[in-house]
C-alpha positions as CSV (number, residue, x, y, z in Angstrom):
1,M,84.0,159.7,177.6
2,P,81.7,161.7,175.5
3,P,78.0,162.6,175.9
4,V,75.7,160.1,174.2
5,I,72.8,161.4,172.2
6,D,69.7,159.2,171.9
7,R,68.7,159.7,168.3
8,K,65.1,158.5,169.0
9,K,64.5,161.2,171.6
10,C,66.5,164.1,170.1
11,V,64.4,166.8,168.4
12,K,67.5,168.5,167.0
13,C,66.8,171.9,168.6
14,G,70.5,172.6,169.0
15,Y,70.3,173.9,172.5
16,C,72.9,171.5,173.8
17,A,75.4,172.9,171.3
18,Q,74.6,176.4,172.4
19,I,75.2,175.8,176.1
20,C,78.2,173.5,175.8
21,P,81.1,175.6,177.2
22,L,83.7,173.7,175.1
23,D,81.8,173.4,171.9
24,V,82.0,169.6,172.2
25,I,78.5,169.3,170.6
26,K,77.9,170.8,167.2
27,V,74.9,171.3,164.9
28,I,75.5,170.1,161.4
29,E,73.2,172.0,158.9
30,K,72.9,171.4,155.2
31,E,70.1,172.3,152.8
32,D,67.3,170.1,154.2
33,F,69.3,168.2,156.8
34,K,70.1,169.0,160.4
35,D,71.9,166.8,162.9
36,I,73.5,167.1,166.3
37,V,76.9,165.5,166.7
38,V,79.5,165.0,169.4
39,K,82.3,166.7,167.4
40,Y,85.1,166.7,170.1
41,P,84.4,163.9,172.5
42,D,87.8,164.0,174.2
43,E,87.3,167.6,175.2
44,C,84.2,167.0,177.3
45,W,84.6,168.2,180.9
46,H,81.5,166.2,182.1
47,C,79.9,169.3,183.4
48,R,76.4,167.9,182.5
49,A,75.1,171.2,181.1
50,C,73.9,169.5,178.0
51,E,72.3,166.6,179.9
52,K,70.6,168.8,182.5
53,D,69.2,171.3,180.0
54,C,68.0,168.9,177.2
55,K,64.3,169.3,177.2
56,A,63.8,166.0,175.3
57,D,66.0,164.1,177.8
58,A,68.0,162.8,174.9
59,I,71.6,163.2,176.3
60,R,73.4,161.0,178.8
61,I,76.9,161.5,180.1
62,R,79.2,158.5,180.2
63,Y,81.8,159.0,182.9
64,P,85.3,157.6,182.9
65,L,86.1,155.0,185.5
66,S,88.2,157.5,187.5
67,H,85.0,159.6,187.9
68,L,83.1,156.7,189.2
69,M,85.4,155.7,192.1
70,L,83.7,156.0,195.4
71,H,85.2,158.1,198.2
72,M,85.4,156.4,201.5
73,E,86.2,158.0,204.8
74,P,88.8,156.3,207.0
75,D,87.6,154.2,209.8
76,R,87.7,156.4,213.0
77,E,87.1,153.4,215.3
78,G,90.7,152.3,215.1
79,R,89.9,149.1,213.2
80,K,93.0,147.1,212.3
């Protein structure tokens, strides 16, 4: 699952694209237009670097279900 960029909060500084270790996020620049896009969503490692370092708090990571499973320790009391 890819990062989600909140377009209302994003200031298009491009820092998220700079720090992404896999270049998942890209800056698109044309003459008078600049945008931040999730170019390779399937490549995201969910490292949260973009989410943690976004000064505008405009990025959220969506985790796959397998990442959301809770770990539970076995019952040590001998419950049957």
